[in-house]
C-alpha positions, 0 to 999 in steps of 0.5 A: 509483620508485613509480608511479601508483596508489602516491601516492593509496593512500599519500594515502589512508592519510594521511588515514585517520591523521589522522581518528585521531588527531584520534579519539584527541584527542578532539576531538568535531566530528570524531567526529560526522562521521564516526560521521554519515558512516558511518551514512547509507551503513548507511540501507537504504531501505524501501519505502513500502508498509511505513512506518507512514504508508501503513499509516495512510492506508490504515486511515483509507481503510478506515474511511472507505470502512465509513463510506460503506457504511453512509451508503449501505445507509441512504440508497440504495435498493436497485435501483437502475440505474446511471445514477440512482447515478452519485454512489454509484459513482464513490465507491466508485471512489474506493475501489477504486482504491486498495485496488488501489494497494495490492495491486499495489504490495505484490505488485512490492513483495513479489512473491511472498513476498505470498502467504506473509501472510493478511492481504495474501491476505485483502486479495488476496481481498477487491479481486478479488471488489471488481474483481468487483463493482464494474467487472466485474458492473456491466458485466454488469448493464448488457448483462444488464438482464432480470429474471432475470439482474438478481435472481441479480446482486443475491444475488451482489453483497451476497454481495461487500459482506459479504466486503468488509466484512472489511476493516476486520478488517485495520487491527486488526493495524497 
């Protein structure tokens, strides 16, 4: 007697034997189709943060940010209130959003192994400092507009801006 399951097994075995016999006869089309199927099953999805395209995009953003910072240093007067430099602040926030997105994406895909790479530690530190500089310190400056508080904030601000330039070292590893 033959049970239901064995019919499918026999059919599978016959298909495999037929495929093997086609390969032995040198049928190139069948051989290519089988190798294509096996390579498709071995395909591994790589997180987008590890692709060359993503790394080049981030490197380009870092380069644009460096150019922007140079132009900003040359053309933006010092000690200017936020409302007088909104265009600069907007562009700075766009760059920072890209960096925060990159860092969060890497943290999501790499989990705790993210912190085992020295470059990632540098990025994490610089992005955190940039968030403090751009988002937190601006709020503090807006709330505390006294002269003394402004001087302390400006010293910290210039230190943080110099630290942000360290991001330029990172594209070298691409």
